DODO-844062 format. One record per residue (C-alpha): residue in one letter; x, y, z. Coordinates in pm, whole numbers, padded with zeros to 5 digits, always signed. Layout:
N
AXYZ/...
END
This chain:
427
X-01459+00682+03162/X-01616+01022+03240/X-01401+01195+02978/X-01510+00942+02714/X-01877+00994+02806/X-01843+01374+02810/X-01645+01424+02489/X-01732+01103+02299/X-01902+01281+02007/X-01613+01527+01969/X-01361+01241+01972/X-01556+01060+01697/X-01575+01372+01480/X-01201+01442+01527/X-01117+01077+01452/X-01314+01088+01127/X-01155+01420+01023/X-00800+01307+01108/X-00864+00964+00951/X-00978+01133+00630/X-00673+01367+00644/X-00445+01066+00689/X-00617+00882+00402/X-00576+01197+00189/X-00202+01185+00264/X-00191+00816+00167/X-00360+00904-00163/X-00134+01201-00230/X+00184+01013-00145/X+00144+00636-00135/X-00115+00572-00405/X+00097+00794-00624/X+00373+00537-00561/X+00141+00257-00666/X+00042+00435-00987/X+00375+00609-01055/X+00520+00333-01272/X+00205+00307-01488/X+00184+00682-01546/X+00562+00724-01573/X+00585+00458-01843/X+00291+00628-02022/X+00084+00308-02012/X-00192+00501-01832/X-00298+00865-01813/X-00340+01026-01470/X-00720+01013-01515/X-00714+00640-01592/X-00483+00580-01293/X-00727+00759-01060/X-01021+00556-01197/X-00836+00225-01142/X-00725+00335-00795/X-01083+00425-00695/X-01205+00072-00768/X-00914-00152-00672/X-00789+00043-00368/X-01134+00007-00214/X-01161-00363-00304/X-00815-00429-00158/X-00900-00246+00163/X-01236-00418+00209/X-01150-00771+00097/X-00793-00812+00220/X-00715-00528+00460/X-00840-00683+00785/X-00517-00862+00881/X-00300-00549+00862/X-00564-00326+01022/X-00568-00551+01330/X-00187-00519+01357/X-00198-00138+01342/X-00497-00123+01578/X-00394-00363+01852/X-00059-00522+01766/X+00178-00236+01854/X+00043-00120+02193/X-00049-00333+02495/X-00412-00233+02560/X-00404-00361+02922/X-00160-00087+03024/X-00431+00175+02950/X-00717-00027+03101/X-00815+00235+03360/X-00747+00532+03134/X-00919+00477+02797/X-00885+00849+02717/X-00510+00792+02674/X-00581+00546+02391/X-00810+00803+02227/X-00560+01091+02265/X-00281+00870+02137/X-00459+00743+01827/X-00586+01094+01741/X-00235+01237+01779/X-00086+00951+01573/X-00331+01016+01287/X-00277+01392+01293/X+00103+01361+01320/X+00138+01109+01036/X-00102+01306+00814/X+00086+01633+00877/X+00419+01472+00785/X+00267+01322+00468/X+00137+01666+00368/X+00487+01813+00409/X+00650+01526+00217/X+00393+01539-00065/X+00449+01912-00121/X+00820+01831-00170/X+00748+01532-00398/X+00916+01287-00156/X+00781+00931-00172/X+00789+00861+00205/X+00633+00568+00386/X+00286+00607+00536/X+00352+00288+00735/X+00671+00442+00875/X+00475+00758+00959/X+00189+00593+01149/X+00398+00327+01326/X+00655+00591+01429/X+00374+00814+01557/X+00210+00534+01761/X+00544+00426+01912/X+00632+00792+01986/X+00318+00881+02185/X+00309+00544+02365/X+00676+00550+02473/X+00674+00911+02600/X+00310+00969+02693/X+00226+00634+02855/X+00511+00390+02920/X+00792+00221+02731/X+00645-00107+02859/X+00317-00034+02675/X+00480-00114+02340/X+00512-00464+02196/X+00874-00416+02092/X+00896-00760+01930/X+00610-00661+01695/X+00775-00325+01621/X+01102-00510+01551/X+00938-00743+01296/X+00771-00444+01126/X+01102-00254+01111/X+01280-00561+00970/X+01015-00586+00696/X+01103-00230+00585/X+01451-00354+00494/X+01353-00698+00367/X+01054-00591+00152/X+01246-00366-00093/X+01514-00635-00127/X+01251-00901-00208/X+01061-00670-00446/X+01386-00559-00612/X+01495-00921-00662/X+01156-01031-00803/X+01142-00729-01036/X+01501-00785-01150/X+01423-01149-01235/X+01097-01055-01408/X+01270-00799-01629/X+01553-01042-01708/X+01287-01296-01811/X+01122-01030-02033/X+01460-00958-02197/X+01540-01325-02248/X+01194-01444-02360/X+01081-01139-02562/X+01311-00841-02616/X+01628-01027-02719/X+01455-01255-02973/X+01440-01226-03354/X+01067-01141-03356/X+00990-00968-03024/X+00641-00847-03122/X+00495-01192-03193/X+00683-01342-02898/X+00526-01075-02675/X+00177-01168-02792/X+00247-01533-02701/X+00427-01482-02369/X+00241-01185-02213/X-00083-01382-02143/X+00129-01602-01912/X+00228-01292-01713/X-00139-01188-01709/X-00233-01530-01568/X+00025-01475-01293/X-00133-01139-01201/X-00484-01291-01179/X-00362-01596-00982/X-00165-01391-00728/X-00441-01139-00648/X-00717-01401-00624/X-00504-01624-00397/X-00462-01358-00130/X-00828-01257-00161/X-00959-01612-00128/X-00723-01717+00152/X-00737-01403+00366/X-00998-01166+00229/X-01323-01358+00206/X-01290-01496+00560/X-01257-01133+00676/X-01593-01042+00522/X-01761-01365+00635/X-01752-01578+00317/X-01624-01935+00340/X-01478-02096+00025/X-01550-02467-00003/X-01514-02633-00342/X-01498-02984-00199/X-01132-03021-00297/X-00980-03086+00046/X-00777-02815+00213/X-00856-02444+00200/X-00525-02380+00019/X-00600-02632-00261/X-00950-02487-00301/X-00807-02137-00333/X-00530-02251-00571/X-00780-02418-00806/X-01016-02120-00808/X-00724-01878-00854/X-00588-02078-01147/X-00928-02051-01320/X-00952-01676-01243/X-00599-01636-01380/X-00710-01804-01705/X-01004-01562-01733/X-00769-01265-01685/X-00525-01406-01944/X-00809-01461-02193/X-00933-01104-02145/X-00580-00973-02197/X-00534-01182-02512/X-00856-01034-02653/X-00735-00679-02586/X-00396-00755-02744/X-00558-00854-03073/X-00619-00485-03139/X-00247-00405-03132/X-00094-00428-03480/X+00278-00425-03552/X+00406-00081-03656/X+00757-00026-03789/X+00944+00249-03603/X+01302+00320-03708/X+01384+00510-03385/X+01254+00234-03155/X+01267-00132-03256/X+01047-00223-02959/X+00775+00036-03024/X+00504-00223-03103/X+00624-00454-02823/X+00588-00175-02567/X+00232-00112-02690/X+00153-00475-02605/X+00315-00433-02264/X+00104-00120-02208/X-00204-00346-02204/X-00035-00572-01948/X+00040-00261-01738/X-00334-00201-01701/X-00358-00541-01527/X-00050-00485-01310/X-00180-00138-01216/X-00503-00301-01096/X-00302-00557-00896/X-00079-00287-00745/X-00380-00074-00643/X-00545-00383-00487/X-00223-00477-00307/X-00175-00122-00182/X-00533-00095-00059/X-00503-00425+00128/X-00192-00308+00315/X-00191+00070+00351/X-00555+00167+00405/X-00500+00018+00752/X-00267+00309+00829/X-00566+00547+00819/X-00853+00329+00941/X-00667+00126+01209/X-00632+00415+01457/X-00979+00545+01357/X-01130+00203+01438/X-00947+00199+01774/X-01099+00538+01869/X-01447+00438+01744/X-01454+00109+01937/X-01326+00276+02259/X-01585+00558+02240/X-01878+00335+02138/X-01807+00086+02418/X-01806+00367+02674/X-01434+00344+02742/X-01365-00030+02717/X-01044-00093+02523/X-01113-00421+02349/X-00843-00633+02190/X-01082-00716+01906/X-01321-00480+01733/X-01532-00517+01421/X-01438-00300+01124/X-01754-00101+01036/X-01813-00038+00664/X-01829+00340+00714/X-01473+00349+00852/X-01344+00174+00540/X-01547+00422+00334/X-01376+00718+00507/X-01036+00566+00424/X-01124+00480+00065/X-01273+00823-00012/X-00980+01007+00146/X-00732+00809-00061/X-00910+00885-00389/X-00934+01259-00310/X-00564+01268-00214/X-00454+01104-00537/X-00677+01325-00750/X-00572+01654-00588/X-00201+01615-00513/X-00070+01278-00631/X+00103+01410-00945/X+00414+01533-00756/X+00513+01191-00619/X+00405+01020-00943/X+00667+01232-01121/X+00939+01124-00875/X+00868+00750-00883/X+00760+00725-01246/X+01019+00942-01417/X+01309+01050-01197/X+01458+00730-01047/X+01515+00555-01380/X+01360+00582-01726/X+01058+00353-01741/X+00890+00191-02039/X+00581-00035-02013/X+00801-00350-02011/X+01016-00212-01728/X+00715-00071-01543/X+00541-00408-01560/X+00837-00584-01394/X+00854-00321-01119/X+00480-00320-01052/X+00427-00695-01048/X+00734-00749-00826/X+00609-00487-00580/X+00247-00609-00587/X+00355-00968-00524/X+00560-00863-00223/X+00277-00649-00080/X-00001-00908-00114/X+00216-01173+00056/X+00276-00928+00342/X-00096-00846+00362/X-00179-01216+00384/X+00056-01251+00684/X-00070-00932+00851/X+00263-00749+00830/X+00232-00374+00759/X+00525-00329+00522/X+00606-00007+00343/X+00458+00004-00007/X+00690+00296-00076/X+01003+00099+00011/X+00872-00199-00182/X+00796-00009-00501/X+01113+00201-00495/X+01308-00123-00437/X+01128-00277-00737/X+01209+00023-00961/X+01574+00001-00847/X+01574-00371-00931/X+01462-00295-01288/X+01724-00019-01309/X+01998-00260-01196/X+01891-00504-01468/X+01986-00230-01718/X+02309-00135-01540/X+02395+00107-01256/X+02428+00398-01502/X+02051+00377-01566/X+01980+00495-01209/X+01955+00857-01091/X+02169+00834-00776/X+02097+01193-00666/X+01719+01132-00655/X+01774+00795-00481/X+01986+00972-00216/X+01714+01230-00142/X+01451+00951-00118/X+01665+00754+00131/X+01716+01071+00340/X+01340+01137+00351/X+01289+00776+00467/X+01533+00826+00756/X+01358+01148+00866/X+01007+00995+00858/X+01021+00789+01181/X+01148+01065+01413/X+00923+01323+01240/X+00611+01111+01296/X+00710+01030+01656/X+00799+01389+01746/X+00477+01538+01607/X+00267+01268+01778/X+00423+01343+02119/X+00345+01717+02081/X-00016+01652+01971/X-00065+01393+02250/X+00015+01647+02522/X-00200+01912+02349/X-00504+01677+02355/X-00426+01585+02717/X-00419+01954+02812/X-00744+02035+02627/X-00960+01742+02740/X-00794+01653+03072/X-00683+01331+03242/X-00861+01144+03517/
END
């Protein structure tokens, strides 16, 4: 307790700096994943992608990020093991943030789309297992998180594959694809609006203290009705925007006008992907920061539950935007252009498949890897076009970087943990 009282201000400053650094890494690496398909398919410019990310990443973090943040903050480590030594929790969370952020910086400079969730979970497990006790870790929780890293890209890949097959069957392979696109695409837009509002109404509003009661019976039926209406509003807005797109004959590309219609849809799926990403991955930066803040502010009491102050979410949201704006282009190039050639119709299928998988995971509180999910979705779209459409060399280097991430995060966290212990002491 004395160490917390003596160095509390320093710990808070370091936590904010490392949290911002971690959020910067998420922006440079993970948000670039979220926006890679939109920019790679040329549906959005990098400036437009950053603008969308600024708004919807923050909304996702604030409205729907509470479930995942609680898992990162208190679901992996048993707080009771450190009851008499709160400084260990502070050292550990600081080292986890710094370790994960350092690895993300290295990966981003190489253009590798690695997992921020892998990085932070590996770092937390690393310091806890070596620096405290193997018994301090909830291994069942870690096991379910690790399983989700395998399952999530498979689910996203399958959804994206089916979505693109539906696009081919309903639009691209018809006699008049342009007019079919104008009729069918509002249905996809309705799906985007419905999906995002469902997770927000069921999980998000309760997190910020708003209770939805439409007098329709259960909470789920209330949310479903409201989401269906919101979906209709989104579809109507999309239909209005599509009116501006006129059919243009292009001898080189029969689907030129169709892809211009899909580019409008990609704006909606980019918003949904940014929202989904914010709801899941902002927790990787603000979860450990919140753990340090609550331990310091309580004078050394490690509480199982802690409120999420608005300023902590602001640190995460600002860091993410700065990271995307300053360094995100490298990973955008990898995801958007190097795995498989993307057009707006293919990018839409990949983005909606990934976003759907991520928002479902956020609603259940499972911190899945957005990177794995989106790369799995892009692979699913590539498979729909045939194995030859995939760049196997790039896929191999991505898989290798994924394997390195866990031990890299854990190893760095262990080193930083003992450095903090040596600097500030142990009572």
